[in-house]
C-alpha positions as CSV (number, residue, x, y, z in Angstrom):
1,X,6.4,15.1,10.3
2,X,3.4,12.8,11.6
3,X,2.7,11.6,8.1
4,X,6.1,10.5,7.5
5,X,7.4,9.4,10.6
6,X,4.6,7.3,12.0
7,X,5.4,3.7,11.7
8,X,3.1,1.4,9.7
9,X,-0.1,0.5,11.7
10,X,-4.0,-0.3,11.2
11,X,-4.6,-1.0,7.6
12,X,-1.0,-1.3,6.8
13,X,-1.0,-4.2,8.8
14,X,-3.9,-5.7,7.7
15,X,-2.5,-5.3,3.9
16,X,0.8,-6.7,5.0
17,X,-0.6,-10.0,6.5
18,X,0.3,-11.9,3.3
19,X,3.9,-10.5,3.2
20,X,4.8,-11.2,6.6
21,X,7.4,-13.7,5.9
22,X,9.3,-11.8,3.2
23,X,9.1,-8.1,5.5
24,X,10.5,-10.1,8.5
25,X,13.5,-11.6,6.6
26,X,12.0,-15.4,6.8
27,X,11.6,-15.4,2.8
28,X,14.2,-14.5,0.4
29,X,12.0,-15.0,-2.9
30,X,10.6,-11.8,-4.2
31,X,6.8,-12.2,-3.1
32,X,4.9,-12.2,-6.4
33,X,2.6,-14.4,-5.3
34,X,1.8,-13.0,-1.9
35,X,1.1,-9.8,-3.7
36,X,-1.3,-11.3,-6.0
37,X,-3.0,-13.0,-3.1
38,X,-3.6,-9.6,-1.1
39,X,-5.0,-7.9,-4.3
40,X,-7.0,-11.0,-4.7
41,X,-8.3,-11.1,-1.3
42,X,-9.0,-7.4,-1.1
43,X,-10.9,-7.5,-4.5
44,X,-13.1,-10.0,-3.1
45,X,-13.6,-9.1,0.3
46,X,-13.0,-5.4,0.4
47,X,-12.7,-3.1,-2.3
48,X,-10.8,-2.6,-5.9
49,X,-9.6,0.8,-5.5
50,X,-6.7,1.5,-7.6
51,X,-5.2,3.2,-4.6
52,X,-5.2,0.1,-2.6
53,X,-3.8,-1.7,-5.6
54,X,-1.1,0.4,-6.0
55,X,-0.2,0.6,-2.5
56,X,0.6,-3.1,-1.6
57,X,4.2,-3.0,-3.7
58,X,4.9,0.1,-1.4
59,X,4.8,-2.1,1.5
60,X,8.1,-3.5,0.3
61,X,9.9,-0.1,0.7
62,X,10.5,2.1,3.6
63,X,7.4,3.9,4.8
64,X,8.7,7.3,4.3
65,X,9.0,6.6,0.4
66,X,5.0,6.2,-0.1
67,X,4.5,8.6,2.7
68,X,6.4,11.4,1.1
69,X,4.8,11.0,-2.1
70,X,1.3,11.2,-0.2
71,X,2.2,14.4,1.7
72,X,3.7,16.1,-1.2
73,X,0.2,15.7,-2.8
74,X,-1.8,16.6,0.0
75,X,0.5,20.1,0.2
76,X,-0.2,20.4,-3.6
77,X,-4.1,19.9,-2.5
78,X,-4.1,22.6,0.3
79,X,-2.6,25.2,-1.8
80,X,-4.4,24.1,-4.8
81,X,-7.8,24.5,-3.0
82,X,-7.0,27.8,-1.8
83,X,-6.0,29.1,-5.3
84,X,-9.2,27.7,-6.6
85,X,-11.3,29.5,-4.0
86,X,-9.3,33.0,-4.9
87,X,-7.5,32.6,-1.4
88,X,-3.8,33.8,-1.5
89,X,-1.3,33.0,1.1
90,X,0.9,35.9,0.8
91,X,-1.7,38.6,2.7
92,X,-2.3,39.0,6.0
93,X,-6.0,39.6,5.2
94,X,-6.5,36.1,4.1
95,X,-4.9,34.7,7.6
96,X,-8.5,33.8,8.5
97,X,-9.8,31.7,5.8
98,X,-6.2,30.0,5.2
99,X,-6.3,29.1,9.1
100,X,-9.7,27.5,8.6
101,X,-8.9,25.6,5.7
102,X,-5.8,24.4,7.8
103,X,-7.9,23.5,10.8
104,X,-10.6,21.7,8.7
105,X,-7.8,19.6,7.2
106,X,-6.1,18.7,10.5
107,X,-9.5,18.0,12.3
108,X,-12.3,17.3,10.1
109,X,-10.8,14.9,7.7
110,X,-12.2,11.1,7.8
111,X,-10.1,9.1,10.3
112,X,-8.0,12.1,10.9
113,X,-6.4,10.0,13.8
114,X,-5.3,7.4,11.5
115,X,-3.6,9.5,8.7
116,X,-0.3,8.5,9.8
117,X,-1.0,5.0,8.2
118,X,0.3,4.9,4.7
119,X,-2.9,3.0,3.2
120,X,-5.1,5.8,4.6
121,X,-2.7,8.2,3.1
122,X,-2.8,6.3,-0.3
123,X,-6.5,6.3,0.0
124,X,-7.3,10.1,0.9
125,X,-4.4,12.3,0.7
126,X,-3.0,11.3,-2.9
127,X,-7.0,11.4,-3.9
128,X,-7.2,15.0,-2.4
129,X,-4.3,16.1,-4.8
130,X,-5.8,14.1,-7.7
131,X,-9.1,15.8,-6.9
132,X,-7.7,19.5,-6.9
133,X,-5.6,18.5,-10.1
134,X,-9.0,17.6,-11.8
135,X,-10.6,20.5,-10.7
136,X,-7.9,22.6,-11.7
137,X,-7.7,21.3,-15.3
138,X,-11.6,21.5,-15.5
139,X,-11.6,25.2,-14.6
140,X,-8.1,26.2,-16.0
141,X,-8.3,28.7,-19.1
142,X,-5.4,27.2,-20.5
143,X,-5.9,24.4,-23.3
144,X,-5.2,21.1,-22.1
145,X,-4.3,17.9,-24.2
146,X,-7.7,16.0,-24.2
147,X,-6.2,12.5,-23.8
148,X,-4.2,13.8,-20.6
149,X,-7.7,15.1,-19.0
150,X,-9.3,12.0,-20.0
151,X,-6.5,10.0,-18.0
152,X,-6.8,12.2,-15.2
153,X,-10.3,11.7,-15.0
154,X,-10.1,8.1,-15.4
155,X,-7.2,8.0,-12.8
156,X,-9.3,9.6,-10.1
157,X,-12.4,7.8,-10.8
158,X,-10.6,4.4,-10.2
159,X,-8.6,5.6,-7.5
160,X,-11.3,6.2,-4.8
161,X,-15.2,6.3,-5.2
162,X,-15.6,8.8,-2.3
163,X,-13.7,11.3,-4.2
164,X,-14.6,10.5,-8.1
165,X,-18.2,10.3,-7.4
166,X,-18.9,13.4,-5.6
167,X,-16.5,15.2,-7.8
168,X,-18.4,13.8,-10.9
169,X,-21.9,14.7,-9.7
170,X,-20.6,18.3,-8.7
171,X,-18.8,19.1,-12.2
172,X,-21.7,17.6,-13.7
173,X,-24.5,19.8,-11.9
174,X,-21.9,22.9,-12.5
175,X,-22.0,22.0,-16.4
176,X,-25.7,21.6,-16.5
177,X,-26.5,24.6,-14.5
178,X,-24.3,26.9,-16.4
179,X,-25.6,25.9,-19.8
180,X,-22.4,26.7,-21.5
181,X,-20.4,24.7,-24.3
182,X,-17.6,22.9,-22.6
183,X,-14.2,22.3,-24.1
184,X,-13.1,19.1,-25.5
185,X,-10.7,18.5,-22.5
186,X,-13.6,19.0,-20.1
187,X,-15.7,16.4,-21.9
188,X,-12.8,14.1,-21.9
189,X,-12.3,14.7,-18.2
190,X,-15.9,13.9,-17.1
191,X,-16.2,10.8,-19.7
192,X,-12.9,9.6,-17.9
193,X,-14.3,10.4,-14.4
194,X,-17.4,8.6,-15.4
195,X,-15.8,5.7,-16.9
196,X,-13.4,5.3,-13.6
197,X,-16.2,5.5,-11.4
198,X,-18.5,3.0,-13.2
199,X,-15.7,0.5,-13.5
200,X,-14.8,0.8,-9.7
201,X,-18.4,0.6,-8.5
202,X,-19.0,-2.2,-10.8
203,X,-16.4,-4.3,-8.6
């Protein structure tokens, strides 16, 4: 409820600085220039995360649009993490681990008190969903079309370095330690993740 219903604040207002006149109804021309200027400013002075690039046009929509998207991916991440750890949510014996996970997600997230911000949601909630999707794809027994695995890795690597780099390192170490031949889709995922991380970090 708080993710969706909180008004825009903190970084939302920072990213909306150039769009102020349009959002206040003082400018009727669609703000192509202002969006481009916002991207340029943050690229030169802040970061070039894909999450922040995609986020800017969402400022022109009601906040609940982007926040519902982020919240759905957060929900997917919660259940996906539990599934990856072999913890089901349909048994009373799993009540404790499920409670611990929910507690950590509620109070141990970075800037948890600012997670009502749409920009923070794009940076952290959507990143969580993409990370769990990448891990699920990597460890899945089902065959995955390798270009899709590559694009998923690339998307995550470009989306946020705080998720892409640790995931790349973790999967890389796991692959080396296991000393097991990995599938083409797993290789493609790693290459996409590496490419995305390198490209983002170079910016």
